[in-house]
C-alpha positions in Angstrom: 134.6 105.3 102.3 132.3 105.1 105.3 129.9 102.1 105.3 126.4 102.5 106.7 126.1 99.0 108.2 122.4 98.5 109.0 123.0 94.9 110.2 125.2 96.1 113.0 122.6 98.6 114.2 119.8 96.0 113.9 121.6 93.7 116.3 121.4 96.3 119.1 117.7 97.0 118.3 117.0 93.3 118.3 118.3 93.0 121.9 116.0 95.8 123.1 113.0 94.3 121.3 113.6 90.9 122.8 113.4 92.4 126.3 110.2 94.3 125.4 108.6 91.1 124.1 109.6 89.1 127.2 107.9 91.8 129.3 104.7 91.7 127.2 104.5 87.9 127.4 105.4 87.5 131.1 103.7 90.6 132.6 100.6 90.8 130.4 100.1 87.5 128.6 100.4 89.3 125.2 102.1 87.2 122.5 103.0 89.5 119.6 102.0 88.0 116.2 102.7 89.1 112.6 100.8 87.7 109.6 102.5 88.1 106.2 100.2 87.7 103.1 102.2 86.6 100.1 100.6 86.6 96.6 102.3 85.0 93.6 105.9 83.9 93.3 108.9 86.2 93.4 112.4 85.4 94.6 112.9 88.9 96.1 109.8 88.5 98.1 110.8 85.1 99.3 114.1 86.4 100.5 112.5 89.2 102.6 109.9 86.8 104.0 112.6 84.4 105.2 114.4 87.3 106.9 111.3 88.3 108.7 110.5 84.8 109.8 114.1 84.4 111.2 114.0 87.8 112.9 110.6 87.0 114.5 111.9 83.7 115.8 114.9 85.3 117.4 112.8 87.8 119.4 109.8 85.5 120.1 107.3 87.1 117.7 105.1 84.6 116.0 105.3 85.1 112.3 102.7 83.3 110.1 103.1 83.3 106.3 99.9 82.9 104.4 100.0 82.2 100.7 96.5 82.4 99.3 95.4 82.1 95.7 95.0 85.5 94.0 91.3 85.3 94.3 91.5 84.7 98.1 94.0 87.5 99.0 91.4 89.9 100.2 89.7 87.3 102.4 93.1 86.3 103.9 93.8 90.0 104.8 90.4 90.5 106.3 90.6 87.3 108.4 94.0 88.3 109.8 93.0 91.9 110.4 89.9 90.7 112.4 91.8 88.2 114.5 92.4 89.6 118.0 95.5 87.5 118.4 97.1 89.1 115.4 98.9 92.4 116.0 100.4 93.1 112.6 99.3 92.4 109.0 101.6 92.8 106.0 100.8 92.4 102.3 104.1 91.6 100.8 104.7 93.7 97.7 104.9 93.5 94.8 101.7 91.5 94.1 100.8 89.9 90.7 99.2 91.9 88.0 95.5 92.1 88.2 95.4 92.6 92.0 94.3 96.1 93.2 97.0 97.0 95.8 95.0 100.0 97.1 91.9 98.0 97.6 93.7 95.2 99.3 95.7 97.5 101.6 92.5 99.3 102.6 91.3 96.1 104.2 94.1 96.1 106.8 93.0 97.9 109.9 95.2 101.0 110.6 96.3 99.6 114.0 97.6 96.5 112.3 99.1 98.1 109.2 102.6 97.8 110.6 104.2 98.5 107.2 102.1 101.6 106.8 101.1 100.6 103.3 97.8 102.5 103.7 99.6 105.7 104.6 97.8 106.1 108.0 98.9 107.9 111.1 99.3 105.0 113.5 102.6 103.6 112.3 105.6 105.0 110.4 106.7 103.1 107.2 109.2 100.5 108.2 111.6 101.3 105.4 111.4 105.1 106.0 112.0 104.6 109.7 115.0 102.3 108.9 116.7 104.8 106.6 116.2 107.5 109.2 117.7 105.3 111.9 120.6 104.3 109.6 121.7 107.9 109.0 121.2 108.9 112.6 123.1 105.8 113.8 126.2 106.8 111.8 125.9 110.5 112.7 124.9 111.6 109.2 123.2 114.9 109.9 120.4 115.7 107.4 119.5 119.0 109.0 120.1 121.8 106.5 121.2 119.4 103.8 120.0 119.0 100.2 118.2 115.6 100.0 117.3 113.8 96.8 115.0 110.7 96.8 114.9 108.7 93.6 111.6 106.8 93.4 108.2 107.7 94.8 106.8 104.2 95.7 104.5 103.5 98.6 107.2 101.4 100.4 110.2 103.8 100.4 110.1 107.0 98.4 106.7 108.4 99.3 106.7 107.6 103.0 110.4 108.7 103.5 109.7 112.0 101.7 106.7 112.6 103.9 108.7 111.7 107.1 111.5 114.1 106.3 109.4 116.9 104.9 107.2 116.8 108.0 110.4 117.2 110.0 111.3 120.3 108.0 114.0 118.9 105.8 114.6 120.0 102.2 113.6 117.0 100.1 113.3 116.7 96.3 111.7 113.5 94.8 112.6 112.2 91.3 111.8 109.1 89.4 113.9 107.1 87.0 112.4 109.0 84.0 113.8 112.4 85.2 115.5 113.9 82.1 118.3 115.5 84.1 118.6 113.0 86.9 122.4 113.3 86.9 122.3 117.0 87.2 119.8 117.0 90.0 121.7 114.3 92.0 125.0 116.1 91.7 123.4 119.0 93.7 122.4 116.7 96.6 124.2 116.1 99.8 122.2 112.9 100.5 120.9 110.6 97.9 118.4 107.8 98.6 117.5 105.6 95.6 114.6 103.1 95.7 113.4 102.5 92.1 114.3 98.8 91.6 116.2 99.8 88.4 119.6 98.1 88.6 122.6 100.4 88.1 120.5 103.6 87.8 122.7 105.7 90.0 126.2 106.0 88.6 129.4 107.6 89.9 129.2 110.7 87.6 125.9 111.6 89.3 127.4 111.9 92.8 129.5 114.9 94.0 132.5 114.2 96.2 132.0 113.4 99.8 128.3 112.8 99.7 126.1 110.1 101.4 124.3 107.5 99.3 121.6 105.1 100.6 120.7 102.3 98.1 117.2 101.1 99.0 116.4 99.6 95.6 115.8 95.9 95.1 115.6 93.9 91.9 116.4 90.4 90.8 119.0 89.9 88.1 119.8 86.2 87.3 118.4 85.2 90.6 120.7 87.7 92.5 119.2 90.6 94.4 120.8 93.9 93.2 120.3 97.6 94.1 120.0 100.9 92.2 123.7 101.9 92.7 126.1 101.0 89.9 129.3 99.1 90.6 131.5 102.2 89.8 130.0 104.1 92.7 131.4 101.5 95.1 134.9 101.9 93.7 135.1 105.4 95.3 136.6 106.0 98.7 135.1 109.4 99.4 131.5 108.5 100.0 129.3 107.5 102.9 127.3 104.6 101.5 125.3 101.5 102.3 127.0 98.1 101.6 125.8 95.8 98.8 124.2 93.7 101.5 123.3 94.5 105.1 122.4 98.2 104.6 118.7 99.2 104.7 117.2 95.7 104.7 118.1 94.5 108.2 117.0 97.8 109.7 113.7 97.7 107.7 112.9 94.3 109.3 113.8 95.7 112.8 111.6 98.7 112.2 108.7 96.5 111.1 108.9 94.5 114.3 109.1 97.8 116.3 105.7 98.5 114.9 104.4 95.0 115.7 105.6 95.5 119.3 103.9 98.9 119.5 100.7 97.4 118.1 100.8 94.5 120.7 101.5 96.9 123.5 98.5 99.0 122.5 96.3 96.0 123.4 97.4 96.0 127.0 94.7 97.6 129.3 95.9 101.0 130.6 95.4 99.7 134.2 98.1 97.1 133.5 100.6 99.2 131.5 
């Protein structure tokens, strides 16, 4: 088994980012800042928010977490988006029922939409970028391969499919209701699953020697679990993300790459 260790790659990226931020702060007086808007209570959300706060502290990006009442989420987004000292704004998903995600995301200016929730052209989705980095970092060549993405959400499936299809790769997208999911996945060289359905992808769905990226997150009994079933991890022939430390750490790194890019864009061209 070959493990796709995103945490290991993220540590190298973090060193590079820290140098970039020191340059922005010292040479241009730009202090990168990220605002995370959190609505409702969700243990999965809180885990990812803490990871982002810790990562930002390590590389000297100011991370402010705002927890407004549901009725005030739109106002909080607009205030952060309008603040010239804020370079990135993230609406942490999922949000409570009753909130219109599309309407809320539309209030983030494209330049500050560092998670690319609005599907704009300024930034690449952090999770899509992370998965691309992860496979490239471990020399998993996707050119000419059959790729299956399970899940078509705005955070992972949809932006990743767009990224790879734009690059000319053969990508098929399925959801967890696909009648012949097992048959479709058995044809794939690379499987990326991001549905949030625990144990959805089982060993019988994966042909020998293939690559599997588990980007799903759900909470079971207070424990964060992925889409890949336990029997998959008993195999020794696969290239696969670990239970922890796979896509998540690189997603955080990719998000901060976008924050740095947004901060750098505020530097006058005469100074850059």
